[in-house]
Wavefront OBJ file of the C-alpha trace (Angstrom):
o trace
v -0.045 0.050 -0.353
v 3.029 2.474 0.677
v 4.340 1.616 -2.742
v 1.242 2.799 -4.286
v 1.106 5.388 -1.680
v 4.436 6.759 -2.562
v 3.847 6.504 -6.454
v -0.147 8.522 -6.250
v 2.330 11.054 -3.762
v 5.156 11.742 -6.192
v 3.034 11.831 -9.235
v 0.380 14.427 -7.478
v 3.565 16.083 -6.420
v 4.528 16.863 -10.116
v 1.102 17.159 -11.622
v 0.790 20.213 -8.714
v 4.136 21.530 -9.546
v 3.241 21.895 -13.207
v 6.037 18.952 -14.132
v 6.191 18.551 -17.876
v 5.380 14.483 -17.460
v 2.454 12.858 -17.720
v 1.555 11.662 -14.065
v -1.049 9.362 -15.220
v 1.899 7.242 -16.445
v 3.617 7.144 -13.240
v 0.752 5.702 -11.471
v -0.007 3.112 -13.859
v 4.172 2.438 -14.728
v 3.707 2.059 -9.908
v 1.034 -0.055 -10.170
v 2.202 -2.452 -13.327
v 5.720 -2.615 -11.050
v 4.094 -3.312 -8.169
v 1.960 -5.983 -9.074
v 2.517 -9.551 -7.722
v 3.227 -11.811 -10.581
v 6.207 -13.650 -9.384
v 3.728 -14.530 -6.292
v 0.846 -15.652 -9.112
v 2.579 -18.161 -10.713
v 4.100 -19.192 -7.256
v 0.251 -20.356 -7.121
v 0.020 -21.381 -10.051
v 3.073 -23.931 -9.724
v 2.000 -25.120 -6.654
v -1.425 -25.850 -7.324
v -0.708 -27.383 -10.782
v 1.681 -29.190 -8.694
v -0.876 -31.326 -6.044
v 0.043 -28.900 -3.400
v -3.231 -27.283 -2.526
v -2.819 -24.931 0.698
v 0.737 -23.419 -0.371
v -1.282 -22.097 -4.179
v -4.139 -21.290 -1.514
v -1.937 -19.781 0.702
v -0.250 -17.928 -2.677
v -3.292 -16.659 -4.065
v -4.863 -14.830 -0.679
v -1.092 -13.223 -0.550
v -1.957 -11.978 -4.026
v -4.755 -10.798 -2.615
v -3.876 -9.191 -0.558
v -0.572 -7.102 -2.690
v -3.840 -6.315 -5.152
v -5.883 -4.869 -2.584
v -2.922 -3.229 -1.396
v -2.488 -1.100 -4.286
v -5.822 -0.312 -4.919
v -5.829 0.660 -1.533
v -2.618 3.392 -1.869
v -3.933 4.600 -5.333
v -7.223 5.769 -4.218
v -5.350 7.095 -0.706
v -3.359 9.231 -2.620
v -6.067 10.365 -5.551
v -8.194 11.045 -2.052
v -5.986 13.571 -0.360
v -4.677 15.068 -4.008
v -8.708 15.796 -4.155
v -8.669 17.407 -0.113
v -5.669 19.008 -1.253
v -6.920 20.230 -4.707
v -5.132 18.262 -6.436
v -6.088 16.323 -9.334
v -4.779 13.999 -12.087
v -6.811 12.645 -14.800
v -6.280 9.610 -16.746
v -6.639 9.846 -20.566
v -7.391 6.594 -22.321
v -5.841 8.485 -26.098
v -4.203 5.012 -27.331
v -1.854 4.534 -30.297
v -1.576 5.151 -33.138
v -0.562 3.093 -36.507
v 2.180 5.419 -36.098
v 3.589 4.223 -32.532
v 3.614 0.515 -33.865
v 7.304 0.222 -34.372
v 8.318 2.313 -31.418
v 5.673 0.517 -29.536
v 6.791 -2.929 -31.077
v 11.106 -2.493 -29.974
v 9.257 -1.161 -27.080
v 8.285 -4.548 -26.095
v 10.554 -6.610 -27.215
v 13.533 -4.505 -25.173
v 11.454 -4.598 -21.898
v 11.250 -8.563 -22.740
v 15.251 -8.910 -23.191
v 15.848 -6.521 -19.870
v 13.786 -8.617 -17.815
v 14.666 -11.981 -18.804
v 18.808 -11.156 -18.494
v 18.025 -9.496 -15.268
v 16.835 -12.760 -14.070
v 20.150 -14.594 -15.128
v 18.581 -15.946 -18.335
v 20.890 -17.632 -20.958
v 22.220 -15.332 -23.107
v 20.916 -17.951 -26.060
v 17.063 -17.657 -24.860
v 17.752 -14.226 -25.830
v 16.091 -13.738 -29.082
v 13.246 -16.253 -28.292
v 12.891 -13.812 -25.794
v 13.384 -10.272 -27.883
v 10.152 -12.304 -30.328
v 7.787 -13.435 -27.895
v 8.602 -10.021 -26.407
v 7.498 -7.965 -29.644
v 4.899 -10.011 -30.402
v 2.886 -9.796 -26.837
v 3.403 -6.601 -27.391
l 1 2 3 4 5 6 7 8 9 10 11 12 13 14 15 16 17 18 19 20 21 22 23 24 25 26 27 28 29 30 31 32 33 34 35 36 37 38 39 40 41 42 43 44 45 46 47 48 49 50 51 52 53 54 55 56 57 58 59 60 61 62 63 64 65 66 67 68 69 70 71 72 73 74 75 76 77 78 79 80 81 82 83 84 85 86 87 88 89 90 91 92 93 94 95 96 97 98 99 100 101 102 103 104 105 106 107 108 109 110 111 112 113 114 115 116 117 118 119 120 121 122 123 124 125 126 127 128 129 130 131 132 133 134 135
């Protein structure tokens, strides 16, 4: 909860001083950073290997972590509203001209995460292609 609150507070602070940044993207990136993907993967792995008690405990952890993210963002936005600093999420989307940059970014992020996770170098090209296709 504290991590999401900090990300939201930073975005609100930057918006309050008219910094040339997208405050809604700061909040969104904070949420994505805090998502509990590893715990979810562990819960599914435990369920597939017939460790149902551990799987349900890990799934409960995922739910608690997700609830903490929601609570942190909500508290931050509520504080911002009380201080008359509000941010709004725009839904402009992307255009066809953004496609090459977006695909390249998806591939780079996948490769960087794999490298940070000590993946063997021989797997980097398939991971990059998978990131490109996923994007």
